[in-house]
Structure formats: C-alpha cells, structure tokens
N, C-alpha and C positions, 0 to 999 in steps of 0.2 A: 542547435537544439534538435533532438530526435523526434520522430513522428510518434513513436510509441515508447512506453516504459514497461518493463517486466518487473512486477513486484511480488516478492515471496515473503510470507509470514514466517518468522523464525522463532518468536517467543509469544507466549500467551499474554493478553493484556490484563492489567491488574484492576482497572476501573471500568465502570459502565460506560463512561464517556469515550474511552479508547475502543471499547467493543463496538459502539455505534459507528465510529469512524471506519473501523475495519470492515464492518458489515456493509457500509456504503460503498466500499471499494471492492466488495465481493470476496473478501478473505475471511473464511470461517474457521478453518482448522490449521494447525501448525503444519508447515511445509506446503501449504496450498499456494498456487501461483496464478496470477492474472496478468494479462497484457492489457494495459489501459492507454487511452490516448493521452498525449502529453499536453495538458491544458493547465492554466493557472490554478483551477480548482483542484485538480488531481495533485499538483505539486504542493498545494496547501495541506491536503490530507496527508500526503507522504511526510511533510515536515512535522506534523503533529505526532506521528507514530514512527519516526525515523529510527528510534531505538529498538523497535520490534521487527522491522522489515529490512530486506536487502533490495536494492534497486539496480536494474541494468537497463541502459538505454539501448533501444533497438530501432531498426528502420522499418 
C-alpha cells in the first residue's frame, strides 16, 4: 500500500452528493490534482467517485 495517492478530477459531477465528496477531497475544477494520504476514509471517497477521477499511487 502506498503512502500517498495522487487523485485527478477528469469529469464534472452530476449530483450535489458527488460535488460534496469531491470538495472534501479538495478537487474543484476539471483536471485539478491533489496528493492525499492513503487512509481508509480517502479510499472510501475515491470509491464513491471512481468514475470521475483517476488515481495514481505514489510514495
């Protein structure tokens, strides 16, 4: 398991629920990228919006 994950927003969310999840991750605009710590909470958020983001594991 990596220490960090690099998450990039590729598509705009369709619902308010998905917008709230993305805002919690710090992703506001298309093609914005954030490096987040790899925790179960972060993985849960990524799982909810997996169709909108790309994920790269980094160290």
